[in-house]
C-alpha positions as CSV (number, residue, x, y, z in Angstrom):
1,M,85.3,100.1,142.8
2,L,87.0,97.3,140.8
3,K,85.1,94.1,140.2
4,R,86.9,90.8,140.7
5,S,86.7,87.8,138.4
6,K,85.9,84.4,140.4
7,F,89.1,83.0,138.8
8,E,91.5,85.3,140.4
9,T,94.3,85.1,137.9
10,T,97.0,87.8,137.7
11,Q,98.7,88.8,134.5
12,S,101.9,87.1,135.5
13,Q,100.0,83.8,135.8
14,I,98.5,84.2,132.5
15,M,101.8,85.1,130.8
16,H,103.5,82.0,132.5
17,R,100.5,79.7,131.2
18,A,100.8,81.2,127.7
19,E,104.7,80.5,127.8
20,D,103.9,76.9,128.9
21,L,101.7,76.5,125.8
22,I,104.1,77.9,123.5
23,H,107.0,75.8,124.7
24,A,105.1,72.6,124.6
25,A,103.9,73.3,121.2
26,S,105.9,72.2,118.0
27,N,104.7,75.2,116.1
28,R,104.1,78.7,117.7
29,Y,102.0,79.9,114.9
30,R,99.7,76.9,115.2
31,I,99.2,77.1,119.0
32,T,98.5,80.8,118.7
33,V,95.7,80.0,116.0
34,Q,94.4,77.1,118.2
35,V,94.1,79.7,121.1
36,A,92.2,82.1,119.0
37,N,89.9,79.7,117.4
38,R,88.9,78.3,121.0
39,A,88.4,81.8,122.3
40,K,86.2,82.6,119.1
41,R,84.2,79.4,119.5
42,R,83.8,79.9,123.2
43,R,82.7,83.6,122.8
44,Y,79.8,82.6,120.7
45,E,78.9,79.6,122.6
46,D,78.8,81.6,126.0
47,F,77.3,84.6,124.5
48,D,74.2,84.4,126.8
49,N,76.2,83.3,129.9
50,A,76.3,86.4,132.2
51,D,78.6,84.6,134.9
52,D,81.8,84.8,133.0
53,V,81.5,88.4,131.6
54,M,84.6,89.5,133.7
55,M,87.0,87.0,131.8
56,K,87.7,87.6,128.3
57,P,87.5,84.8,125.8
58,V,91.3,84.7,125.0
59,L,92.2,84.5,128.6
60,R,89.9,81.7,129.3
61,A,91.0,79.9,126.3
62,I,94.7,80.1,127.5
63,I,93.7,78.9,130.9
64,E,91.7,76.1,129.6
65,M,94.3,75.0,127.2
66,S,97.1,75.0,129.9
67,D,95.0,73.1,132.2
68,E,94.5,70.5,129.7
69,L,98.3,70.5,129.0
70,T,99.2,70.1,132.7
71,Q,96.1,67.7,133.5
72,P,95.7,65.5,130.6
73,E,92.9,63.6,132.7
74,I,90.4,66.3,132.3
75,I,90.4,65.9,128.4
76,G,87.8,63.4,127.2
77,E,88.2,61.1,124.5
78,L,86.8,62.4,121.2
């Protein structure tokens, strides 16, 4: 029996979001490093969180960053 994530994202949706991030970035390498760093940071922050075990940190980082790209109002001022 396959377990389903509560996010219900398919591979094609993830690929589309990743392509959107790459196209919006001025530097392909830089956006790749940013996704990797966010995934690494989230992995250690959410180490004890059992709710998001089904979604890998890199996929979560891609989804979050693409949401920030398409919905800038969710980004708070630093």
